[in-house]
C-alpha positions in Angstrom: 94.8 117.7 82.7 94.0 114.4 80.7 91.1 112.5 81.7 88.7 109.9 81.0 86.0 111.6 79.4 83.8 108.4 78.1 84.1 104.8 78.0 82.1 102.5 75.7 81.2 98.7 76.2 80.0 96.0 73.7 80.0 91.8 74.8 82.7 92.5 77.9 82.2 90.2 80.8 78.3 91.2 82.2 77.7 93.6 79.6 75.8 92.4 76.4 75.8 92.9 72.4 74.7 96.3 72.8 76.7 99.3 73.3 76.9 100.6 77.1 78.1 104.3 76.9 79.2 105.8 80.6 80.0 109.7 80.6 82.6 111.0 83.4 84.0 113.9 84.7 87.3 115.4 86.0 86.7 114.9 90.0 85.1 111.9 91.6 83.0 109.4 89.9 80.8 106.9 92.0 79.4 103.7 91.1 77.5 101.6 93.0 75.4 98.1 92.6 74.2 95.5 94.3 77.2 92.3 94.7 77.0 90.6 91.4 75.8 93.3 89.0 78.9 94.1 87.0 79.8 97.3 88.8 83.4 96.5 88.9 83.8 95.3 85.3 83.6 98.8 84.3 87.4 99.7 85.6 87.8 96.3 83.9 86.6 97.3 80.4 89.1 100.7 80.7 92.2 98.7 81.8 91.6 96.3 79.1 91.3 99.2 76.4 94.5 100.1 77.6 96.2 97.0 76.9 96.0 95.0 80.3 96.8 91.5 78.9 97.0 89.9 82.6 93.5 87.9 83.2 94.0 87.7 86.6 94.0 91.6 87.3 90.5 91.4 85.3 89.3 88.4 87.5 89.2 85.8 84.6 91.2 82.5 84.2 91.9 83.6 80.6 91.5 86.3 78.0 88.3 84.6 75.9 86.5 84.7 79.6 86.4 88.3 78.8 83.6 88.0 76.2 80.4 87.9 77.4 78.8 84.6 77.8 75.1 84.7 78.3 72.4 82.9 76.2 70.9 85.6 73.8 70.1 85.7 70.1 73.2 87.5 68.2 74.4 87.4 64.7 77.5 87.2 63.8 81.0 86.3 65.6 81.2 87.3 69.2 84.1 89.7 70.5 84.7 91.7 73.1 84.9 95.7 72.3 86.0 98.4 74.5 86.7 101.7 74.2 88.0 104.9 76.7 87.9 108.4 75.4 90.5 110.5 76.9 90.0 114.5 76.6 93.6 115.3 75.5 93.1 119.2 75.2 96.3 119.6 76.9 98.0 117.5 74.0 99.5 115.6 77.2 99.1 112.2 75.1 101.0 113.5 71.6 98.3 112.8 68.7 96.9 116.7 67.7 93.2 116.1 68.9 91.0 117.1 71.6 89.9 113.6 72.1 91.7 110.7 71.8 89.7 107.3 71.6 91.3 104.2 72.2 89.2 101.2 71.1 90.5 97.4 71.8 88.1 94.5 70.0 89.3 90.9 71.0 87.7 87.8 69.2 87.2 84.1 70.7 90.6 83.0 70.0 91.6 85.8 72.5 93.3 88.1 69.6 93.5 91.6 70.1 92.9 94.1 67.3 93.8 98.2 68.6 92.4 101.4 66.8 93.4 104.7 67.9 90.4 107.5 66.8 89.4 104.6 64.9 92.6 103.7 62.9 94.1 100.5 63.1 97.0 101.1 65.8 98.9 98.5 67.6 99.6 97.7 71.6 102.8 98.9 72.0 102.3 102.1 70.0 99.5 102.9 72.6 101.3 101.6 75.5 103.8 104.2 74.5 101.5 107.3 73.9 100.6 106.3 77.4 103.3 106.0 78.9 104.6 109.6 77.7 101.3 111.0 79.0 101.7 109.5 82.3 99.2 107.1 82.0 100.2 104.0 83.5 98.3 100.1 84.7 100.0 100.0 87.8 98.9 99.8 91.7 98.4 103.3 92.0 95.9 103.9 89.0 93.8 100.6 89.3 93.8 100.3 93.5 91.7 97.9 94.7 90.5 96.6 97.9 93.3 93.6 98.0 95.6 96.0 97.0 95.3 98.4 99.5 95.6 95.5 102.3 98.4 94.1 100.9 100.3 97.1 100.6 99.5 97.6 104.6 101.3 94.0 105.0 104.3 94.6 102.8 107.5 93.9 104.7 110.1 96.4 104.9 111.9 95.7 101.7 108.8 95.2 99.9 107.7 98.7 101.1 111.7 100.6 100.6 111.3 99.0 96.5 107.4 99.9 96.1 108.7 103.5 96.6 111.7 102.8 94.6 109.4 101.7 91.7 107.2 104.7 91.6 110.2 107.2 91.7 112.2 105.8 88.9 115.5 104.7 90.7 116.4 101.8 88.0 117.3 105.0 85.9 120.3 105.2 87.9 120.9 101.3 88.4 120.8 101.3 84.3 123.4 104.3 84.9 125.3 102.6 87.1 125.7 99.0 85.0 126.6 100.8 81.8 129.1 102.8 83.9 130.1 99.8 85.1 130.7 97.9 82.2 132.6 100.5 80.6 135.0 100.6 83.6 135.3 97.2 83.3 136.3 97.8 79.6 139.0 100.8 80.9 140.7 98.2 83.4 141.1 95.7 80.4 142.6 98.8 78.5 144.8 99.9 81.6 145.7 96.4 82.3 147.4 96.0 78.4 149.3 98.8 78.5 150.8 98.7 82.1 151.4 94.9 81.0 153.5 96.2 78.3 154.9 98.9 80.2 156.1 96.5 82.8 158.0 94.2 79.9 159.7 97.2 78.3 160.8 98.3 81.4 162.3 94.7 82.0 163.8 95.4 78.8 165.1 98.6 79.7 166.8 97.5 82.8 168.5 94.8 80.9 169.7 96.9 78.2 171.2 99.4 80.8 172.3 96.5 83.1 174.5 95.1 79.4 175.7 98.6 78.7 174.4 98.7 75.6 173.2 102.5 75.3 171.9 102.2 71.9 169.5 99.8 72.4 169.0 101.5 76.0 167.8 104.7 74.4 165.2 103.0 71.6 163.6 100.9 74.4 163.4 104.1 76.2 162.0 106.2 73.9 158.8 104.1 73.2 158.4 103.5 76.8 157.9 107.4 76.6 155.6 107.6 73.9 153.5 104.8 76.1 153.4 107.1 78.9 150.8 109.1 77.9 148.5 106.3 76.2 148.4 105.5 79.7 148.1 108.4 81.5 145.2 108.8 79.3 143.6 105.0 80.3 144.0 106.6 84.2 142.2 109.5 83.8 139.6 107.8 81.8 139.1 105.2 84.5 139.5 107.8 87.6 136.5 110.0 85.9 134.2 106.5 85.3 134.6 106.0 88.9 133.6 109.1 90.2 130.7 109.3 87.7 129.7 106.1 89.2 129.8 107.6 92.8 128.0 110.7 91.2 125.1 108.1 89.9 125.0 106.6 93.6 125.0 110.0 95.3 122.0 111.5 93.6 120.5 108.0 93.5 120.5 108.5 97.6 119.3 111.8 97.5 116.7 111.5 95.4 115.4 108.7 97.4 115.5 110.6 100.3 113.8 113.3 99.2 111.1 111.0 98.0 111.1 109.2 101.2 110.4 112.7 103.1 108.1 113.8 101.3 106.0 110.5 101.3 106.4 110.7 105.4 105.4 114.1 105.0 102.2 113.3 103.3 101.5 110.5 105.4 101.4 112.0 108.5 99.1 115.2 107.5 96.7 112.8 105.8 96.6 110.3 108.5 96.3 112.6 111.3 93.2 114.1 109.0 91.7 111.0 108.7 91.7 109.3 112.3 93.3 112.1 114.6 96.2 109.7 115.1 99.8 109.6 113.6 101.4 107.2 111.4 105.1 107.8 109.8 107.7 105.8 107.6 111.3 105.1 109.5 114.1 103.8 107.5 115.9 101.4 109.8 119.5 101.6 108.5 120.1 105.0 107.3 123.6 104.1 106.3 122.6 100.6 104.2 119.2 102.2 102.6 119.2 99.8 99.4 119.7 96.6 101.3 117.7 97.0 104.4 113.7 98.7 104.3 111.4 101.5 105.6 108.8 100.5 108.8 105.4 102.0 108.5 104.3 102.7 111.7 100.5 103.9 112.6 99.4 104.9 115.9 95.5 105.2 116.1 94.3 107.9 119.1 94.7 105.7 122.5 96.0 103.1 120.7 99.7 101.8 121.1 102.0 102.2 118.5 102.3 99.3 115.8 104.2 98.1 112.4 100.6 98.5 109.8 101.3 94.9 108.9 99.9 93.5 112.3 97.1 95.9 113.1 93.3 95.0 112.4 91.8 95.0 108.8 89.9 97.7 109.0 93.1 100.0 110.1 94.9 98.4 107.4 92.5 99.7 104.8 92.5 103.0 106.5 96.8 102.7 106.3 96.8 101.5 102.8 94.8 104.3 101.5 97.1 106.9 103.2 99.7 105.4 102.3 98.5 105.2 98.5 97.7 108.2 98.6 100.9 110.0 99.9 102.1 107.7 97.1 99.8 109.6 94.3 101.3 113.1 95.8 104.6 112.1 94.5 103.5 111.0 91.1 100.2 112.7 89.9 98.4 111.0 87.3 95.6 111.0 85.0 92.9 109.5 86.8 92.5 106.8 89.4 90.2 103.5 89.4 89.4 102.7 93.1 87.6 99.1 94.0 85.8 99.4 97.4 88.9 100.7 99.2 86.3 102.3 101.5 84.4 99.4 102.2 85.8 98.7 105.9 85.6 102.5 106.9 83.2 103.9 109.2 80.7 106.5 108.7 82.9 109.0 109.7 86.1 108.2 108.2 84.0 107.8 105.2 83.4 111.3 105.4 86.3 112.4 105.6 88.0 109.5 102.9 85.4 111.7 100.1 86.3 115.0 101.3 90.3 114.0 100.8 89.1 112.9 97.3 87.1 116.2 96.4 90.1 118.2 98.0 91.8 116.3 94.8 90.0 118.3 92.2 92.7 118.1 89.8 92.4 114.7 90.3 89.6 111.9 89.1 88.8 109.3 91.1 86.3 106.7 89.7 85.2 104.9 92.5 83.3 101.9 93.1 81.6 102.3 96.4 78.5 101.3 98.4 79.1 104.3 100.8 76.6 107.1 100.7 78.8 109.3 102.3 80.3 109.0 98.5 77.9 108.9 96.5 75.8 111.3 97.4 79.7 113.7 97.2 80.1 112.6 94.0 79.8 114.7 90.6 78.7 112.1 88.8 77.2 108.9 90.5 75.4 105.6 88.7 74.4 102.5 89.8 74.7 99.0 88.0 71.7 96.6 87.8 71.9 92.9 86.7 69.0 91.5 84.7 68.9 88.2 83.1 72.8 88.2 83.0 73.7 91.2 81.6 74.5 94.7 83.2 73.1 98.0 83.1 73.9 101.0 84.1 72.0 104.4 84.7 72.5 107.9 86.7 71.7 107.7 90.1 69.5 110.6 90.3 67.3 108.5 87.5 66.8 105.9 90.3 63.6 105.6 91.7 
């Protein structure tokens, strides 16, 4: 099981120019602290090292803004550096070491240098290694409070496209596109042969009408020689058409299997968390990929509603449930969760943490102020701010 063992931060956002090291474990790890203390910057540091290049995702206007900017005496050029150490005992990352260290350094111009186990590498190579190990930067791995609410507000088609993305249906679309191109080429070849056969047929009819037996025999012979070519092209075309039909059938069945699995998980988790019911509905089963999916929720003693029209607190719950169901579908090495539990009451916070604790095979690094989360975490850290610099301490050391 590949998971994050350690993160090192230097000169990144609210972390000053002294190395900050944070240890992690498999299971639930909580990070708490006052607003503005820099706790979410720890999650940003992780995705920065892994190659995130979108400033808005890390809550800045441009990449250079990630470099620590508080006034302090420091010799040398300012830069930001973060390192993520992955447990690679199972060799999911294709590097023959028990620990894989990925480091990214960025200068004041926004130029980055990457290191793999302290040897210079490049972003594309690192992304390929992580992708092969099913470690990606997406809304499943990095879940923010706004993301959870946004998921509940998805349109029916956005919901369908999200499921398509996470089960990799583009694979089928790529196969179909290539086959359609091959079908076009096969049609062109067949059309050319049929056109020639048509012209030959006209010559055969004319020679027969003229009574020119010798010419008739010669032309008819060439006609017969071309028939196997026509038959082969027709067979090739029919084979491509059948392949396209099979791809469409496989795509549909793959989607339906995933839909059933997500729906089942949503029903289970939602009922466990709220005592109510939630489920998915296909809006048009006969035309799945041009229609959408409804996400219906019914809290105890309330009428059922689409997830997009319920209260914000209810949207948080519905969004969390939807994401957890997707995670069941496509397992990842770790999940970074930023305060998605902010609107949960005590009872639902306890249920939420119990669900996370039950998934011992996963790693959840969770920003939270809920004591139910903090008290049940394997590791718990508190982040504080002093003179513009974040400081991280183990929660058990806080007096």
